LODRENSE-306042 format. One record per residue: z, x, y of N, C-alpha, C in turn; residue in one letter. Coordinates in steps of 0.2 Angstrom, whole numbers, plus 5000, padded with zeros to 4 digits. Layout:
{{Z; X; Y}; {Z; X; Y}; {Z; X; Y}; 'A'} ...
//
This chain:
{{4917; 4775; 5083}; {4917; 4767; 5084}; {4910; 4765; 5087}; 'M'} {{4907; 4768; 5092}; {4900; 4767; 5094}; {4897; 4774; 5095}; 'I'} {{4892; 4775; 5091}; {4888; 4781; 5090}; {4883; 4782; 5096}; 'A'} {{4882; 4789; 5097}; {4877; 4790; 5102}; {4870; 4788; 5100}; 'P'} {{4865; 4788; 5104}; {4858; 4785; 5102}; {4855; 4790; 5097}; 'P'} {{4857; 4796; 5097}; {4854; 4801; 5092}; {4859; 4807; 5092}; 'A'} {{4858; 4811; 5086}; {4863; 4817; 5086}; {4861; 4822; 5090}; 'P'} {{4866; 4827; 5092}; {4864; 4833; 5096}; {4866; 4833; 5103}; 'G'} {{4865; 4838; 5106}; {4867; 4839; 5113}; {4864; 4835; 5118}; 'L'} {{4867; 4832; 5122}; {4864; 4828; 5128}; {4864; 4820; 5126}; 'G'} {{4865; 4818; 5120}; {4865; 4811; 5118}; {4872; 4809; 5118}; 'Y'} {{4874; 4803; 5122}; {4880; 4801; 5123}; {4881; 4793; 5122}; 'W'} {{4886; 4791; 5120}; {4889; 4784; 5120}; {4896; 4785; 5123}; 'A'} {{4897; 4782; 5129}; {4904; 4783; 5132}; {4904; 4780; 5139}; 'G'} {{4909; 4783; 5143}; {4910; 4781; 5150}; {4912; 4774; 5149}; 'A'} {{4917; 4772; 5145}; {4919; 4765; 5144}; {4923; 4762; 5150}; 'P'} {{4922; 4755; 5150}; {4927; 4751; 5155}; {4928; 4745; 5151}; 'S'} {{4935; 4744; 5149}; {4937; 4738; 5145}; {4941; 4733; 5149}; 'A'} {{4940; 4727; 5147}; {4944; 4721; 5150}; {4945; 4716; 5145}; 'A'} {{4951; 4712; 5146}; {4952; 4707; 5142}; {4949; 4700; 5144}; 'L'} {{4946; 4697; 5139}; {4944; 4690; 5140}; {4948; 4685; 5136}; 'G'} {{4946; 4679; 5137}; {4950; 4673; 5133}; {4949; 4674; 5126}; 'D'} {{4943; 4677; 5124}; {4941; 4677; 5116}; {4940; 4684; 5114}; 'D'} {{4944; 4689; 5117}; {4943; 4696; 5114}; {4943; 4701; 5120}; 'G'} {{4941; 4707; 5118}; {4940; 4713; 5122}; {4933; 4714; 5124}; 'I'} {{4932; 4714; 5131}; {4925; 4715; 5133}; {4924; 4723; 5135}; 'Y'} {{4919; 4726; 5134}; {4918; 4733; 5135}; {4911; 4734; 5138}; 'L'} {{4911; 4738; 5144}; {4904; 4740; 5147}; {4904; 4748; 5146}; 'A'} {{4899; 4751; 5144}; {4898; 4758; 5142}; {4891; 4760; 5144}; 'Y'} {{4891; 4767; 5144}; {4884; 4770; 5146}; {4881; 4773; 5140}; 'R'} {{4874; 4773; 5140}; {4871; 4776; 5134}; {4866; 4782; 5138}; 'L'} {{4866; 4788; 5135}; {4863; 4793; 5138}; {4859; 4797; 5133}; 'R'} {{4853; 4800; 5136}; {4849; 4805; 5132}; {4849; 4811; 5136}; 'R'} {{4846; 4817; 5134}; {4847; 4823; 5138}; {4843; 4822; 5144}; 'P'} {{4844; 4827; 5149}; {4841; 4827; 5155}; {4833; 4829; 5153}; 'I'} {{4829; 4825; 5157}; {4822; 4826; 5155}; {4819; 4821; 5150}; 'G'} {{4824; 4817; 5146}; {4823; 4812; 5141}; {4826; 4806; 5143}; 'A'} {{4828; 4805; 5149}; {4831; 4798; 5151}; {4837; 4798; 5154}; 'G'} {{4841; 4803; 5153}; {4848; 4804; 5156}; {4852; 4797; 5154}; 'R'} {{4856; 4795; 5159}; {4859; 4788; 5158}; {4855; 4783; 5158}; 'G'} {{4852; 4780; 5153}; {4846; 4776; 5153}; {4848; 4768; 5152}; 'Y'} {{4855; 4767; 5151}; {4856; 4760; 5150}; {4864; 4759; 5150}; 'A'} {{4866; 4753; 5152}; {4873; 4751; 5152}; {4873; 4745; 5147}; 'I'} {{4877; 4745; 5142}; {4878; 4740; 5137}; {4885; 4736; 5139}; 'A'} {{4884; 4730; 5138}; {4890; 4725; 5139}; {4891; 4722; 5132}; 'V'} {{4897; 4722; 5129}; {4899; 4720; 5122}; {4905; 4717; 5122}; 'A'} {{4906; 4713; 5116}; {4913; 4709; 5115}; {4915; 4711; 5108}; 'R'} {{4922; 4711; 5107}; {4925; 4712; 5101}; {4931; 4707; 5100}; 'S'} {{4932; 4704; 5094}; {4938; 4700; 5093}; {4944; 4705; 5091}; 'A'} {{4942; 4711; 5088}; {4948; 4715; 5086}; {4948; 4721; 5090}; 'D'} {{4944; 4723; 5095}; {4944; 4728; 5099}; {4941; 4735; 5096}; 'G'} {{4938; 4734; 5090}; {4935; 4740; 5086}; {4928; 4738; 5085}; 'V'} {{4926; 4732; 5083}; {4919; 4731; 5081}; {4916; 4727; 5086}; 'H'} {{4911; 4729; 5090}; {4908; 4726; 5095}; {4901; 4723; 5094}; 'F'} {{4900; 4718; 5097}; {4893; 4714; 5097}; {4890; 4715; 5104}; 'E'} {{4884; 4718; 5105}; {4881; 4719; 5111}; {4879; 4712; 5114}; 'T'} {{4881; 4711; 5120}; {4879; 4704; 5124}; {4873; 4705; 5129}; 'L'} {{4873; 4711; 5132}; {4868; 4712; 5137}; {4867; 4720; 5138}; 'A'} {{4861; 4722; 5140}; {4859; 4729; 5141}; {4856; 4729; 5148}; 'T'} {{4858; 4733; 5152}; {4855; 4734; 5159}; {4852; 4741; 5159}; 'I'} {{4845; 4742; 5160}; {4842; 4748; 5160}; {4842; 4751; 5167}; 'G'} {{4841; 4758; 5167}; {4841; 4761; 5173}; {4835; 4759; 5178}; 'R'} {{4829; 4757; 5175}; {4824; 4755; 5179}; {4825; 4748; 5182}; 'D'} {{4829; 4744; 5179}; {4831; 4738; 5181}; {4835; 4738; 5187}; 'E'} {{4839; 4744; 5187}; {4844; 4745; 5193}; {4841; 4750; 5198}; 'A'} {{4835; 4752; 5198}; {4832; 4756; 5202}; {4835; 4763; 5203}; 'G'} {{4837; 4765; 5197}; {4841; 4771; 5197}; {4838; 4777; 5192}; 'A'} {{4839; 4783; 5194}; {4837; 4789; 5190}; {4841; 4789; 5184}; 'E'} {{4847; 4788; 5185}; {4852; 4788; 5179}; {4858; 4783; 5181}; 'S'} {{4861; 4781; 5176}; {4867; 4777; 5176}; {4873; 4780; 5173}; 'L'} {{4879; 4780; 5177}; {4885; 4783; 5174}; {4890; 4777; 5173}; 'E'} {{4897; 4779; 5174}; {4902; 4774; 5171}; {4902; 4768; 5175}; 'R'} {{4901; 4762; 5172}; {4902; 4756; 5175}; {4909; 4754; 5175}; 'P'} {{4911; 4748; 5179}; {4917; 4746; 5179}; {4917; 4738; 5178}; 'E'} {{4920; 4736; 5173}; {4920; 4728; 5171}; {4926; 4725; 5173}; 'L'} {{4926; 4720; 5178}; {4932; 4717; 5180}; {4932; 4709; 5180}; 'V'} {{4937; 4706; 5178}; {4938; 4699; 5178}; {4942; 4697; 5184}; 'R'} {{4939; 4693; 5189}; {4943; 4692; 5195}; {4948; 4686; 5193}; 'D'} {{4952; 4684; 5198}; {4957; 4679; 5198}; {4954; 4672; 5196}; 'R'} {{4948; 4671; 5198}; {4945; 4665; 5197}; {4942; 4664; 5190}; 'S'} {{4942; 4670; 5186}; {4939; 4670; 5179}; {4932; 4672; 5179}; 'G'} {{4929; 4673; 5185}; {4922; 4676; 5185}; {4922; 4683; 5184}; 'R'} {{4917; 4686; 5182}; {4916; 4693; 5180}; {4912; 4697; 5185}; 'W'} {{4914; 4703; 5185}; {4910; 4708; 5190}; {4908; 4714; 5186}; 'R'} {{4902; 4717; 5187}; {4901; 4723; 5184}; {4898; 4728; 5189}; 'L'} {{4902; 4733; 5191}; {4900; 4738; 5196}; {4897; 4744; 5192}; 'Y'} {{4891; 4745; 5195}; {4886; 4750; 5192}; {4886; 4757; 5196}; 'L'} {{4886; 4762; 5193}; {4885; 4769; 5196}; {4878; 4771; 5195}; 'S'} {{4874; 4771; 5201}; {4867; 4772; 5201}; {4865; 4778; 5205}; 'C'} {{4861; 4783; 5201}; {4859; 4789; 5204}; {4852; 4787; 5208}; 'A'} {{4852; 4789; 5214}; {4846; 4788; 5219}; {4841; 4793; 5216}; 'T'} {{4835; 4790; 5214}; {4830; 4795; 5212}; {4828; 4801; 5216}; 'P'} {{4827; 4807; 5213}; {4825; 4813; 5217}; {4830; 4816; 5221}; 'G'} {{4837; 4814; 5220}; {4842; 4817; 5224}; {4848; 4818; 5220}; 'T'} {{4853; 4821; 5223}; {4860; 4821; 5220}; {4864; 4815; 5222}; 'K'} {{4862; 4811; 5225}; {4866; 4805; 5228}; {4867; 4800; 5223}; 'H'} {{4873; 4797; 5224}; {4875; 4791; 5219}; {4878; 4786; 5224}; 'W'} {{4877; 4779; 5222}; {4879; 4773; 5225}; {4882; 4769; 5220}; 'R'} {{4886; 4764; 5222}; {4889; 4759; 5218}; {4886; 4752; 5220}; 'I'} {{4883; 4748; 5214}; {4881; 4742; 5215}; {4885; 4737; 5211}; 'E'} {{4884; 4730; 5213}; {4888; 4725; 5210}; {4884; 4719; 5207}; 'L'} {{4886; 4717; 5201}; {4883; 4711; 5198}; {4889; 4706; 5197}; 'L'} {{4887; 4700; 5198}; {4893; 4695; 5196}; {4890; 4689; 5192}; 'E'} {{4894; 4687; 5187}; {4892; 4681; 5183}; {4898; 4677; 5180}; 'A'} {{4897; 4671; 5178}; {4902; 4667; 5175}; {4904; 4670; 5168}; 'A'} {{4900; 4674; 5165}; {4902; 4677; 5158}; {4898; 4684; 5158}; 'H'} {{4901; 4688; 5154}; {4898; 4695; 5154}; {4891; 4695; 5151}; 'P'} {{4889; 4690; 5147}; {4882; 4690; 5144}; {4877; 4688; 5149}; 'S'} {{4879; 4686; 5155}; {4875; 4683; 5160}; {4873; 4687; 5166}; 'E'} {{4875; 4694; 5166}; {4873; 4698; 5171}; {4866; 4699; 5172}; 'F'} {{4864; 4698; 5178}; {4856; 4699; 5180}; {4855; 4704; 5185}; 'D'} {{4852; 4710; 5182}; {4851; 4715; 5187}; {4846; 4714; 5193}; 'A'} {{4843; 4708; 5193}; {4839; 4707; 5199}; {4843; 4704; 5204}; 'A'} {{4850; 4703; 5203}; {4854; 4700; 5208}; {4859; 4706; 5210}; 'K'} {{4857; 4712; 5210}; {4862; 4717; 5212}; {4863; 4717; 5220}; 'R'} {{4869; 4719; 5221}; {4871; 4720; 5228}; {4875; 4727; 5229}; 'L'} {{4872; 4731; 5234}; {4875; 4738; 5235}; {4882; 4736; 5239}; 'V'} {{4887; 4739; 5236}; {4894; 4738; 5239}; {4897; 4744; 5242}; 'V'} {{4895; 4750; 5239}; {4897; 4757; 5241}; {4891; 4761; 5241}; 'I'} {{4888; 4762; 5247}; {4881; 4766; 5247}; {4882; 4773; 5247}; 'P'} {{4888; 4776; 5248}; {4888; 4783; 5249}; {4884; 4785; 5256}; 'G'} {{4883; 4791; 5257}; {4879; 4793; 5263}; {4876; 4800; 5261}; 'D'} {{4874; 4803; 5267}; {4870; 4810; 5266}; {4875; 4815; 5264}; 'A'} {{4881; 4814; 5265}; {4886; 4820; 5264}; {4890; 4819; 5257}; 'R'} {{4890; 4812; 5254}; {4894; 4811; 5249}; {4890; 4806; 5244}; 'T'} {{4890; 4808; 5237}; {4888; 4803; 5232}; {4895; 4800; 5229}; 'G'} {{4895; 4794; 5228}; {4901; 4790; 5226}; {4899; 4786; 5219}; 'I'} {{4903; 4787; 5214}; {4902; 4784; 5208}; {4908; 4783; 5203}; 'K'} {{4907; 4781; 5197}; {4913; 4780; 5193}; {4919; 4776; 5195}; 'D'} {{4918; 4770; 5198}; {4924; 4767; 5201}; {4929; 4764; 5196}; 'P'} {{4935; 4765; 5197}; {4941; 4761; 5194}; {4944; 4756; 5198}; 'V'} {{4944; 4750; 5196}; {4946; 4745; 5201}; {4952; 4741; 5197}; 'I'} {{4957; 4739; 5201}; {4963; 4735; 5199}; {4964; 4730; 5204}; 'R'} {{4966; 4724; 5202}; {4968; 4719; 5206}; {4976; 4719; 5207}; 'L'} {{4979; 4720; 5213}; {4986; 4721; 5214}; {4987; 4718; 5221}; 'N'} {{4988; 4712; 5221}; {4988; 4709; 5228}; {4981; 4708; 5230}; 'G'} {{4978; 4713; 5233}; {4971; 4714; 5235}; {4968; 4718; 5230}; 'G'} {{4962; 4720; 5231}; {4958; 4725; 5227}; {4959; 4732; 5228}; 'W'} {{4960; 4736; 5223}; {4961; 4743; 5224}; {4955; 4747; 5220}; 'Q'} {{4953; 4752; 5223}; {4948; 4756; 5220}; {4949; 4764; 5220}; 'L'} {{4948; 4767; 5215}; {4948; 4774; 5215}; {4941; 4776; 5213}; 'W'} {{4937; 4781; 5216}; {4930; 4782; 5215}; {4929; 4790; 5215}; 'A'} {{4925; 4792; 5211}; {4923; 4799; 5211}; {4918; 4801; 5216}; 'C'} {{4920; 4806; 5220}; {4916; 4808; 5226}; {4913; 4815; 5225}; 'C'} {{4907; 4816; 5226}; {4903; 4823; 5226}; {4901; 4825; 5232}; 'H'} {{4902; 4831; 5234}; {4899; 4834; 5241}; {4891; 4835; 5240}; 'P'} {{4887; 4833; 5245}; {4880; 4834; 5244}; {4877; 4839; 5249}; 'L'} {{4881; 4842; 5253}; {4879; 4847; 5258}; {4875; 4853; 5254}; 'G'} {{4877; 4855; 5249}; {4874; 4861; 5245}; {4873; 4858; 5238}; 'D'} {{4866; 4857; 5236}; {4865; 4854; 5229}; {4868; 4858; 5223}; 'P'} {{4869; 4865; 5224}; {4871; 4869; 5219}; {4879; 4868; 5218}; 'A'} {{4882; 4864; 5223}; {4889; 4863; 5223}; {4891; 4856; 5221}; 'E'} {{4886; 4852; 5220}; {4887; 4844; 5220}; {4890; 4842; 5214}; 'A'} {{4892; 4847; 5209}; {4895; 4845; 5203}; {4903; 4844; 5205}; 'D'} {{4905; 4847; 5210}; {4912; 4847; 5212}; {4914; 4839; 5213}; 'Q'} {{4920; 4838; 5212}; {4922; 4831; 5213}; {4930; 4830; 5214}; 'M'} {{4931; 4825; 5219}; {4938; 4823; 5220}; {4938; 4815; 5219}; 'V'} {{4944; 4812; 5219}; {4944; 4805; 5218}; {4947; 4802; 5225}; 'T'} {{4944; 4798; 5228}; {4946; 4795; 5234}; {4948; 4787; 5233}; 'D'} {{4953; 4785; 5237}; {4956; 4778; 5236}; {4954; 4774; 5242}; 'Y'} {{4952; 4767; 5240}; {4950; 4762; 5245}; {4953; 4756; 5243}; 'A'} {{4954; 4751; 5248}; {4956; 4744; 5247}; {4951; 4739; 5250}; 'T'} {{4952; 4733; 5247}; {4947; 4728; 5249}; {4950; 4721; 5249}; 'S'} {{4949; 4716; 5253}; {4951; 4709; 5252}; {4947; 4705; 5247}; 'P'} {{4941; 4708; 5245}; {4937; 4704; 5241}; {4933; 4708; 5236}; 'D'} {{4934; 4714; 5236}; {4930; 4719; 5231}; {4923; 4720; 5233}; 'G'} {{4921; 4718; 5239}; {4915; 4720; 5242}; {4915; 4725; 5248}; 'L'} {{4919; 4723; 5253}; {4920; 4728; 5259}; {4926; 4732; 5258}; 'D'} {{4925; 4739; 5258}; {4931; 4743; 5256}; {4933; 4747; 5262}; 'W'} {{4939; 4748; 5263}; {4942; 4753; 5268}; {4945; 4759; 5264}; 'T'} {{4943; 4765; 5266}; {4945; 4771; 5263}; {4951; 4774; 5266}; 'W'} {{4955; 4777; 5261}; {4962; 4779; 5263}; {4962; 4787; 5261}; 'H'} {{4957; 4790; 5260}; {4957; 4797; 5259}; {4957; 4799; 5252}; 'G'} {{4959; 4806; 5250}; {4958; 4808; 5243}; {4965; 4807; 5240}; 'T'} {{4964; 4804; 5234}; {4970; 4802; 5230}; {4972; 4808; 5225}; 'A'} {{4967; 4812; 5223}; {4968; 4817; 5218}; {4962; 4822; 5218}; 'L'} {{4964; 4828; 5219}; {4959; 4834; 5219}; {4961; 4839; 5214}; 'S'} {{4957; 4844; 5213}; {4958; 4850; 5208}; {4963; 4854; 5211}; 'G'} {{4966; 4858; 5206}; {4971; 4863; 5208}; {4968; 4870; 5206}; 'R'} {{4968; 4874; 5212}; {4965; 4881; 5211}; {4969; 4885; 5205}; 'P'} {{4965; 4888; 5201}; {4968; 4892; 5195}; {4970; 4888; 5189}; 'G'} {{4969; 4881; 5189}; {4971; 4877; 5183}; {4964; 4875; 5180}; 'Y'} {{4965; 4871; 5174}; {4960; 4869; 5170}; {4956; 4864; 5174}; 'W'} {{4959; 4861; 5179}; {4955; 4855; 5183}; {4953; 4858; 5190}; 'D'} {{4952; 4864; 5191}; {4951; 4867; 5198}; {4944; 4865; 5201}; 'A'} {{4939; 4864; 5197}; {4933; 4862; 5199}; {4932; 4855; 5201}; 'R'} {{4936; 4850; 5198}; {4936; 4843; 5200}; {4940; 4839; 5196}; 'G'} {{4942; 4833; 5199}; {4946; 4828; 5196}; {4943; 4821; 5197}; 'T'} {{4942; 4817; 5192}; {4939; 4810; 5192}; {4944; 4805; 5188}; 'R'} {{4947; 4801; 5192}; {4952; 4796; 5189}; {4948; 4791; 5185}; 'I'} {{4950; 4790; 5179}; {4947; 4785; 5174}; {4951; 4779; 5173}; 'S'} {{4957; 4779; 5174}; {4961; 4773; 5172}; {4968; 4773; 5176}; 'A'} {{4970; 4768; 5178}; {4977; 4768; 5183}; {4981; 4762; 5180}; 'V'} {{4987; 4763; 5180}; {4992; 4757; 5179}; {4998; 4759; 5183}; 'W'} {{5002; 4754; 5185}; {5009; 4754; 5188}; {5015; 4753; 5184}; 'Q'} {{5020; 4757; 5185}; {5026; 4756; 5181}; {5031; 4756; 5187}; 'Q'} {{5034; 4750; 5188}; {5038; 4749; 5194}; {5035; 4752; 5200}; 'G'} {{5038; 4756; 5204}; {5036; 4759; 5210}; {5031; 4765; 5209}; 'D'} {{5030; 4767; 5203}; {5026; 4773; 5201}; {5019; 4771; 5199}; 'S'} {{5014; 4775; 5201}; {5008; 4774; 5198}; {5006; 4780; 5193}; 'V'} {{5003; 4778; 5188}; {5001; 4783; 5183}; {4994; 4783; 5182}; 'V'} {{4990; 4788; 5181}; {4983; 4788; 5180}; {4981; 4793; 5175}; 'A'} {{4976; 4792; 5171}; {4972; 4796; 5167}; {4966; 4799; 5172}; 'F'} {{4965; 4805; 5171}; {4959; 4808; 5175}; {4955; 4813; 5170}; 'Y'} {{4949; 4814; 5172}; {4945; 4820; 5169}; {4945; 4826; 5174}; 'D'} {{4945; 4832; 5171}; {4945; 4838; 5175}; {4941; 4843; 5172}; 'G'} {{4939; 4848; 5176}; {4936; 4854; 5173}; {4937; 4860; 5177}; 'R'} {{4937; 4866; 5175}; {4938; 4872; 5178}; {4932; 4875; 5182}; 'A'} {{4926; 4874; 5179}; {4920; 4877; 5182}; {4914; 4872; 5181}; 'S'} {{4909; 4874; 5185}; {4903; 4871; 5184}; {4900; 4871; 5177}; 'A'} {{4901; 4876; 5173}; {4899; 4877; 5167}; {4902; 4871; 5162}; 'A'} {{4908; 4869; 5164}; {4911; 4863; 5160}; {4909; 4856; 5162}; 'E'} {{4904; 4856; 5166}; {4901; 4849; 5168}; {4899; 4846; 5161}; 'N'} {{4901; 4839; 5161}; {4899; 4835; 5155}; {4904; 4836; 5149}; 'Y'} {{4909; 4841; 5150}; {4914; 4842; 5145}; {4921; 4842; 5147}; 'E'} {{4922; 4837; 5152}; {4929; 4837; 5155}; {4934; 4835; 5150}; 'E'} {{4940; 4837; 5151}; {4946; 4835; 5147}; {4950; 4830; 5151}; 'R'} {{4955; 4827; 5147}; {4959; 4822; 5150}; {4966; 4825; 5153}; 'T'} {{4968; 4823; 5159}; {4974; 4824; 5161}; {4978; 4818; 5163}; 'G'} {{4984; 4819; 5165}; {4988; 4813; 5168}; {4991; 4815; 5175}; 'I'} {{4991; 4810; 5179}; {4993; 4811; 5186}; {4998; 4806; 5188}; 'A'} {{5003; 4807; 5192}; {5008; 4802; 5194}; {5009; 4802; 5202}; 'T'} {{5011; 4797; 5204}; {5013; 4797; 5212}; {5017; 4790; 5213}; 'G'} {{5020; 4791; 5219}; {5024; 4785; 5221}; {5020; 4779; 5225}; 'S'} {{5014; 4781; 5225}; {5009; 4776; 5228}; {5002; 4777; 5226}; 'G'} {{4997; 4773; 5227}; {4990; 4773; 5224}; {4986; 4778; 5228}; 'P'} {{4988; 4780; 5234}; {4984; 4784; 5238}; {4985; 4792; 5237}; 'A'} {{4990; 4794; 5234}; {4992; 4801; 5233}; {4995; 4802; 5226}; 'S'} {{4991; 4806; 5222}; {4994; 4807; 5215}; {4994; 4815; 5214}; 'L'} {{4999; 4817; 5209}; {5000; 4824; 5208}; {4999; 4825; 5200}; 'T'} {{4994; 4829; 5198}; {4993; 4831; 5191}; {4999; 4834; 5188}; 'A'} {{5000; 4832; 5182}; {5006; 4834; 5178}; {5004; 4840; 5173}; 'L'} {{5008; 4845; 5173}; {5007; 4850; 5168}; {5002; 4855; 5169}; 'G'} {{5002; 4860; 5165}; {4997; 4866; 5166}; {4991; 4865; 5162}; 'S'} {{4991; 4861; 5157}; {4986; 4860; 5152}; {4984; 4853; 5151}; 'D'} {{4978; 4852; 5149}; {4975; 4845; 5148}; {4980; 4841; 5143}; 'P'} {{4980; 4835; 5144}; {4984; 4830; 5139}; {4980; 4829; 5133}; 'A'} {{4974; 4829; 5133}; {4970; 4827; 5127}; {4963; 4831; 5128}; 'A'} {{4960; 4833; 5122}; {4954; 4836; 5122}; {4951; 4835; 5115}; 'E'} {{4944; 4836; 5114}; {4941; 4836; 5108}; {4943; 4842; 5104}; 'S'} {{4944; 4842; 5097}; {4945; 4848; 5093}; {4938; 4852; 5092}; 'P'} {{4932; 4850; 5094}; {4926; 4853; 5093}; {4923; 4857; 5099}; 'Y'} {{4918; 4861; 5098}; {4915; 4865; 5103}; {4914; 4860; 5109}; 'A'} {{4915; 4863; 5115}; {4915; 4859; 5121}; {4921; 4856; 5124}; 'G'} {{4925; 4853; 5119}; {4931; 4850; 5120}; {4932; 4844; 5124}; 'K'} {{4926; 4841; 5125}; {4926; 4835; 5130}; {4929; 4829; 5127}; 'G'} {{4934; 4827; 5131}; {4937; 4820; 5130}; {4938; 4817; 5136}; 'L'} {{4934; 4812; 5138}; {4934; 4810; 5145}; {4933; 4802; 5146}; 'R'} {{4934; 4800; 5152}; {4933; 4793; 5154}; {4937; 4788; 5150}; 'Y'} {{4944; 4791; 5149}; {4948; 4787; 5145}; {4950; 4780; 5149}; 'L'} {{4950; 4775; 5146}; {4952; 4768; 5149}; {4956; 4765; 5144}; 'D'} {{4959; 4759; 5145}; {4964; 4756; 5141}; {4964; 4748; 5143}; 'F'} {{4966; 4744; 5138}; {4968; 4737; 5140}; {4975; 4736; 5137}; 'V'} {{4979; 4732; 5141}; {4986; 4730; 5139}; {4985; 4724; 5134}; 'E'} {{4987; 4724; 5128}; {4986; 4719; 5123}; {4991; 4713; 5124}; 'L'} {{4989; 4707; 5123}; {4994; 4702; 5124}; {5000; 4702; 5120}; 'P'} {{4999; 4705; 5114}; {5005; 4705; 5109}; {5009; 4712; 5110}; 'G'} {{5007; 4716; 5115}; {5011; 4722; 5116}; {5006; 4728; 5114}; 'G'} {{5008; 4734; 5117}; {5004; 4740; 5115}; {4998; 4740; 5120}; 'G'} {{4994; 4746; 5119}; {4988; 4747; 5122}; {4982; 4749; 5117}; 'R'} {{4976; 4747; 5119}; {4971; 4750; 5115}; {4967; 4754; 5120}; 'R'} {{4966; 4761; 5118}; {4962; 4766; 5122}; {4955; 4766; 5120}; 'L'} {{4951; 4767; 5125}; {4944; 4769; 5124}; {4942; 4775; 5127}; 'Y'} {{4938; 4780; 5124}; {4936; 4786; 5128}; {4930; 4789; 5124}; 'Y'} {{4927; 4793; 5128}; {4921; 4797; 5126}; {4923; 4804; 5123}; 'E'} {{4921; 4806; 5117}; {4923; 4812; 5114}; {4917; 4816; 5111}; 'M'} {{4917; 4823; 5112}; {4912; 4827; 5109}; {4913; 4828; 5102}; 'T'} {{4907; 4827; 5098}; {4907; 4827; 5091}; {4906; 4835; 5089}; 'R'} {{4906; 4836; 5082}; {4904; 4843; 5080}; {4897; 4845; 5082}; 'P'} {{4892; 4840; 5082}; {4885; 4842; 5084}; {4884; 4842; 5091}; 'D'} {{4889; 4841; 5095}; {4888; 4842; 5102}; {4887; 4835; 5106}; 'G'} {{4885; 4830; 5102}; {4884; 4823; 5105}; {4891; 4820; 5107}; 'A'} {{4891; 4815; 5111}; {4897; 4812; 5113}; {4897; 4805; 5110}; 'H'} {{4903; 4803; 5107}; {4903; 4796; 5104}; {4909; 4792; 5108}; 'E'} {{4909; 4786; 5107}; {4914; 4781; 5110}; {4919; 4780; 5105}; 'L'} {{4925; 4781; 5106}; {4931; 4780; 5101}; {4936; 4776; 5104}; 'R'} {{4940; 4773; 5100}; {4946; 4769; 5101}; {4952; 4771; 5097}; 'T'} {{4958; 4770; 5100}; {4964; 4770; 5096}; {4969; 4766; 5099}; 'E'} {{4974; 4763; 5094}; {4979; 4759; 5096}; {4985; 4763; 5097}; 'L'} {{4989; 4761; 5103}; {4995; 4764; 5105}; {5000; 4759; 5106}; 'R'} {{5006; 4760; 5103}; {5012; 4755; 5104}; {5015; 4755; 5111}; 'G'} 
//
């Protein structure tokens, strides 16, 4: 659906965040080059009438955000109809990540000069890749990386937080972590969440080792509440058929006429990652 900026290893289009607007589906996603050639160099914001063919509305570069690299954004329409774009920003020269916020009346109007740091992380933890839902108040699941040992900073868990306004967050601990001896032992990163009655269901990215960094596969986790989820099954729920097997950052939108449209990043035969979509009933 959306191709990477070039063929080959290290070139990606993906890490999507999708949201419904009055006139179609809006999508924010990350563009990446290999390490040493730009890494996550831009976030694109786009609109589609059919959910498949997208027109780019805005692009935010890593330099505009004061970041060494940009990772998964989160695009949210609040109850008033205004739009928010949460950016995952790598602090230059470190393993640290922080989350910044842009607000606008329309997704084409995001201005990087008006960024606000809403989740700074700290010396011990880098925080990125937020997933946000409005359910009474604001709910957030974010990927957290330990920074004590730079060689171990690829490890990840997903922590849960709540907020009355989407700005100031109260943390409630780890919602999902890896399982020793399984395919997701090295880390788990929630990418999408929805509720079915009293149950919470989530898609998440997982990997077994540091060598699988950048090639996570997709799993499913459930729980009786948002703060504590349990991974299902002993194998990934979805993976690429090509070398590396990466299929990650799966997000979805509930369609007005029923069904869901999925968006995810998948490894191609040449090792690049492309952004794909599919329709599910």
